[in-house]
C-alpha positions as CSV (number, residue, x, y, z in Angstrom):
1,M,-0.5,-9.1,-34.8
2,L,-2.5,-8.5,-31.6
3,R,-5.7,-10.6,-31.3
4,H,-8.5,-9.2,-29.3
5,N,-9.9,-11.0,-26.3
6,R,-13.4,-12.4,-26.8
7,I,-14.7,-11.7,-23.3
8,A,-15.4,-8.4,-21.5
9,A,-12.4,-7.5,-19.3
10,T,-14.5,-6.6,-16.3
11,D,-16.6,-9.8,-16.4
12,A,-13.5,-11.9,-16.9
13,R,-11.7,-10.1,-14.0
14,R,-14.6,-10.8,-11.6
15,W,-14.7,-14.5,-12.7
16,L,-10.9,-14.8,-12.4
17,F,-10.6,-13.2,-8.9
18,S,-13.5,-15.2,-7.4
19,R,-12.1,-18.5,-8.8
20,F,-8.6,-17.4,-7.7
21,V,-9.7,-16.8,-4.1
22,R,-11.7,-20.0,-3.9
23,R,-8.8,-22.2,-5.1
24,I,-6.0,-20.1,-3.6
25,A,-4.1,-20.1,-6.9
26,L,-1.6,-17.3,-6.4
27,V,1.6,-17.7,-8.3
28,A,4.6,-16.2,-6.4
29,L,7.4,-16.6,-9.0
30,C,9.7,-18.7,-6.9
31,A,10.8,-22.3,-6.4
32,C,8.0,-23.1,-4.0
33,G,5.5,-23.9,-6.8
34,L,3.8,-20.5,-6.7
35,W,4.2,-18.0,-9.6
36,S,6.1,-15.2,-8.0
37,A,7.5,-12.5,-10.1
38,E,10.7,-14.2,-10.7
39,A,9.3,-12.1,-13.4
40,A,11.7,-10.0,-15.4
41,A,10.9,-7.1,-17.7
42,V,7.2,-6.3,-17.5
43,L,5.4,-7.9,-20.5
44,L,3.5,-5.5,-22.7
45,A,0.3,-6.0,-24.7
46,S,0.9,-3.2,-27.2
47,G,3.0,-3.2,-30.4
48,D,5.4,-6.0,-30.8
49,G,6.3,-6.0,-27.1
50,T,9.9,-4.9,-27.6
51,Q,9.5,-1.3,-26.8
52,N,9.9,0.8,-23.6
53,T,13.4,-0.4,-22.8
54,T,14.9,3.1,-22.5
55,D,14.5,5.9,-19.9
56,P,11.2,7.6,-20.4
57,G,12.5,10.6,-18.5
58,W,10.2,10.2,-15.6
59,F,8.9,7.8,-13.0
60,G,12.2,6.6,-11.5
61,W,13.6,4.5,-14.3
62,Q,17.2,5.1,-13.0
63,Y,16.2,3.7,-9.5
64,V,15.2,0.2,-10.8
65,G,18.0,-2.3,-11.0
66,E,18.9,-5.9,-11.0
67,V,19.7,-8.2,-8.0
68,N,20.4,-11.9,-8.2
69,G,19.1,-11.9,-11.8
70,L,15.7,-10.4,-10.7
71,S,14.6,-6.9,-9.9
72,A,15.2,-4.4,-7.1
73,T,14.5,-0.7,-6.4
74,Y,17.0,1.8,-5.0
75,L,15.4,3.8,-2.2
76,G,18.2,6.3,-1.7
77,E,20.8,6.9,1.1
78,G,22.4,3.6,0.3
79,W,19.3,1.4,0.9
80,V,17.6,-1.0,-1.6
81,I,14.3,-2.8,-1.4
82,T,13.2,-6.0,-3.2
83,A,10.9,-9.0,-2.7
84,N,12.2,-11.2,0.1
85,H,12.2,-14.2,-2.2
86,V,14.6,-12.4,-4.4
87,G,17.0,-11.7,-1.5
88,P,19.8,-9.2,-0.9
89,G,22.7,-9.1,-3.3
90,D,24.9,-6.8,-5.4
91,L,22.8,-4.2,-7.2
92,T,23.4,-3.5,-10.9
93,L,22.1,0.0,-11.7
94,E,22.5,1.6,-15.1
95,G,25.5,-0.7,-15.8
96,T,27.3,-0.1,-12.5
97,V,27.5,-2.8,-9.8
98,Y,27.1,-1.7,-6.2
99,P,28.1,-4.4,-3.7
100,W,25.7,-5.2,-0.9
101,I,26.7,-5.2,2.8
102,P,26.1,-8.7,4.2
103,G,24.3,-8.5,7.5
104,S,22.6,-5.2,6.7
105,E,19.3,-6.8,5.4
106,V,16.1,-6.2,7.3
107,R,12.9,-8.3,6.6
108,L,9.9,-6.0,6.8
109,R,7.0,-6.9,9.1
110,T,3.3,-6.8,8.4
111,N,2.5,-7.2,12.1
112,G,4.2,-8.7,15.2
113,S,3.9,-12.3,13.9
114,T,3.8,-11.9,10.1
115,L,6.7,-11.2,7.9
116,A,6.1,-9.5,4.5
117,D,7.7,-10.7,1.2
118,L,9.9,-7.6,1.4
119,V,13.5,-7.0,2.4
120,V,15.6,-3.9,2.6
121,F,19.4,-4.0,2.5
122,A,22.4,-1.6,2.2
123,I,25.0,-1.2,-0.5
124,T,28.3,0.6,-0.6
125,P,29.3,2.7,-2.4
126,Y,26.0,3.9,-3.5
127,P,24.7,6.1,-6.4
128,N,24.2,9.8,-6.1
129,L,20.4,9.8,-6.5
130,A,18.0,11.7,-4.3
131,P,15.8,9.5,-2.0
132,L,12.6,8.3,-3.5
133,E,9.4,9.6,-2.1
134,I,7.1,6.8,-0.8
135,R,3.3,7.1,-0.8
136,T,1.7,7.9,2.5
137,S,-1.8,6.7,1.6
138,P,-3.2,3.7,-0.3
139,P,-3.5,4.2,-4.0
140,P,-7.2,4.6,-5.0
141,V,-8.9,2.2,-7.4
142,G,-8.2,3.5,-11.0
143,E,-4.9,5.2,-10.0
144,F,-2.6,5.4,-13.0
145,L,0.6,3.4,-12.5
146,I,4.0,2.9,-14.1
147,M,5.5,-0.6,-13.6
148,M,9.2,-1.4,-14.1
149,G,11.3,-4.5,-13.9
150,F,13.8,-6.9,-15.4
151,G,12.5,-10.1,-16.8
152,R,11.2,-12.1,-19.6
153,D,10.4,-10.5,-23.0
154,R,7.2,-11.2,-24.8
155,G,7.3,-14.3,-26.9
156,T,4.9,-15.9,-29.4
157,D,1.1,-15.5,-29.3
158,T,-0.8,-18.2,-27.4
159,S,-4.3,-18.9,-26.1
160,W,-5.8,-21.2,-23.5
161,D,-9.3,-22.3,-22.7
162,P,-9.8,-22.6,-18.9
163,N,-13.0,-24.6,-19.4
164,G,-11.5,-27.5,-21.4
165,I,-14.4,-29.4,-22.9
166,W,-17.0,-27.4,-20.9
167,P,-18.8,-24.4,-22.5
168,P,-18.1,-20.8,-21.5
169,P,-18.1,-18.4,-19.8
170,P,-15.4,-17.4,-20.1
171,D,-14.2,-18.0,-23.6
172,E,-10.5,-18.9,-24.3
173,L,-8.0,-16.4,-22.9
174,L,-5.5,-14.8,-25.3
175,G,-1.9,-13.7,-24.5
176,W,1.7,-14.6,-25.0
177,N,4.3,-17.1,-24.0
178,W,7.3,-15.7,-22.2
179,A,10.4,-15.5,-24.3
180,G,13.7,-16.9,-23.2
181,T,15.3,-13.5,-23.2
182,S,15.0,-10.7,-20.6
183,S,15.1,-6.9,-20.6
184,K,14.5,-3.9,-18.4
185,R,11.2,-2.4,-19.4
186,W,8.4,-0.1,-18.3
187,G,4.7,-0.3,-18.9
188,T,1.4,1.1,-17.5
189,N,-1.6,-0.2,-15.7
190,E,-4.0,1.0,-13.0
191,V,-5.1,-0.1,-9.5
192,A,-7.8,-2.7,-9.9
193,S,-8.3,-3.1,-6.2
194,L,-6.7,-3.3,-2.8
195,T,-6.5,-6.9,-1.4
196,S,-8.8,-7.5,1.5
197,G,-6.4,-10.0,3.1
198,L,-2.7,-10.8,3.1
199,I,-1.0,-12.4,0.1
200,N,2.2,-14.1,1.0
201,G,1.9,-12.2,4.3
202,T,2.0,-8.9,2.5
203,V,-0.5,-6.0,2.4
204,S,-1.1,-5.4,-1.3
205,F,-3.0,-4.0,-4.2
206,Y,-3.2,-5.6,-7.7
207,T,-3.6,-4.7,-11.3
208,S,-5.4,-6.6,-14.1
209,F,-4.0,-7.4,-17.6
210,D,-6.7,-6.2,-19.9
211,D,-7.1,-6.2,-23.6
212,G,-8.0,-3.1,-25.7
213,E,-6.0,-0.5,-23.7
214,V,-4.5,2.5,-25.5
215,L,-1.5,2.8,-23.3
216,P,1.2,0.0,-23.1
217,E,-0.7,-2.4,-20.7
218,A,1.8,-4.3,-18.5
219,Q,1.7,-7.6,-16.7
220,A,4.4,-9.1,-14.4
221,A,6.4,-12.0,-15.9
222,G,9.3,-14.2,-14.7
223,G,11.9,-11.8,-13.1
224,D,9.9,-8.8,-12.2
225,S,9.8,-9.4,-8.4
226,G,11.4,-6.4,-6.7
227,G,10.5,-4.0,-9.5
228,G,9.2,-0.6,-8.7
229,V,5.6,0.7,-9.3
230,F,5.2,4.4,-9.4
231,S,2.2,6.8,-9.2
232,I,1.6,10.5,-9.3
233,N,0.1,12.0,-6.2
234,A,-0.6,15.7,-6.0
235,G,1.7,16.3,-9.0
236,A,4.6,14.4,-7.3
237,T,6.1,11.1,-8.5
238,E,6.0,8.5,-5.7
239,L,7.0,4.9,-5.1
240,A,3.6,3.2,-4.6
241,G,4.7,-0.4,-4.4
242,I,7.0,-3.3,-5.2
243,I,6.0,-6.2,-7.5
244,Y,6.3,-9.6,-5.8
245,A,3.8,-12.0,-7.5
246,A,1.6,-12.7,-10.5
247,G,-1.9,-14.2,-10.3
248,P,-2.7,-16.5,-13.2
249,T,-5.9,-18.3,-13.9
250,P,-5.9,-21.7,-12.0
251,G,-4.5,-24.3,-14.3
252,Q,-3.0,-21.8,-16.7
253,P,0.1,-23.1,-18.5
254,A,3.4,-22.0,-16.9
255,G,5.5,-19.4,-18.7
256,T,2.5,-17.5,-20.1
257,A,0.8,-14.1,-19.7
258,L,-2.9,-14.1,-20.5
259,Y,-5.5,-11.4,-20.4
260,T,-7.2,-11.2,-17.0
261,N,-4.0,-12.2,-15.2
262,L,-3.2,-10.2,-12.1
263,T,0.0,-8.5,-10.8
264,F,0.3,-8.3,-7.0
265,I,2.2,-5.3,-5.6
266,A,3.2,-4.7,-2.0
267,R,1.6,-1.5,-0.7
268,L,4.6,0.6,0.5
269,D,2.3,3.2,2.2
270,F,1.6,0.5,4.8
271,Y,5.4,-0.3,5.3
272,R,6.5,3.3,4.9
273,D,7.2,4.0,8.6
274,E,9.5,1.0,9.0
275,I,11.3,1.8,5.7
276,E,11.9,5.4,6.8
277,E,13.3,4.2,10.2
278,I,15.7,1.9,8.3
279,R,16.6,4.6,5.7
280,A,17.3,7.1,8.5
281,E,20.1,4.8,9.7
282,A,23.6,5.4,8.4
283,V,24.8,2.7,6.0
284,P,27.1,0.4,7.9
285,I,30.8,1.1,7.4
286,V,32.7,-1.8,5.8
287,T,36.2,-2.1,7.2
288,V,38.8,-4.4,5.6
289,P,41.6,-5.1,8.2
290,L,45.1,-5.7,6.9
291,S,46.1,-9.3,7.2
292,P,49.2,-10.2,9.4
293,P,51.4,-10.9,6.4
294,L,50.7,-7.4,5.0
295,W,51.5,-5.8,8.4
296,L,54.7,-7.8,8.6
297,L,55.6,-6.8,5.1
298,F,54.8,-3.2,5.9
299,S,56.8,-3.2,9.1
300,G,59.7,-4.9,7.4
301,T,59.7,-2.3,4.6
302,L,59.8,0.5,7.2
303,A,62.6,-1.2,9.1
304,A,64.6,-1.5,5.9
305,V,64.0,2.2,4.9
306,G,65.0,3.2,8.5
307,A,68.2,1.3,8.4
308,W,69.1,2.7,5.0
309,R,68.5,6.2,6.3
310,V,70.7,5.6,9.4
311,R,73.4,4.1,7.3
312,G,73.3,7.1,5.0
313,K,73.8,9.6,7.9
314,Q,76.9,7.8,9.3
315,P,80.2,9.7,8.7
316,A,82.6,8.2,6.2
317,R,85.6,6.4,7.6
318,S,89.0,8.1,7.1
């Protein structure tokens, strides 16, 4: 059963973010010691956490797939985007595997000297899906979001006191352990703020995992990096961002999702022009030349057939 957090979400969020900035405790769930979203299915606070694993009928569910055991989002026209630490690879989308084209990958740039934690690559063949619309402006604070990804399911209840023996604020933080299983899942949240600086070299916004929400509140967990985040702008569904990292409280036990945690999302409105330039290019054609033995075999077969035909046309001897 859900337990309620014992601190106000807004106060906890202010405390967490200020402490987070001071101690530079971003977790980019990758092998470098940060918590990146090698997160999988987004973890939900509502219900028993097992829901939202089927197509809701909107917000691009069919575009979010799996690459290298983590998440990726199909842009359309044969191009895929994911977090760079996930890397390019074969895309599994709705049960079908689409091979990636080695050498097609392009690392996106934040500026002339800074690379973002984003990579775009081509697949072939590719699914018959219309190209996703990408936001052209930053999502405002409070904007409703749908988050999707492959990753860890919600496990057992847990709690953790960031103060140890010291008195609050804040009080202990409540949440869940990550389970050992993974699923594709969607959940909701809202834009808490745009980041004032770069996180992992990436222009971003973030969400906060808050208690007491009516809708299925979502937080990135292990495996969600590369998952798509969608918004509605002027009545149209748009791809607003790509999940690439989670922000835990400094010292938080690994493999947990606690209220006040953050999810960092790359702002695709900032990278839109570069993405559209890439997407406008034709997917590279993959050619597989016949090996010499096949050519020899093919030539030998033709020669044998030709000889048979010549012999067949010769007049019978008297």
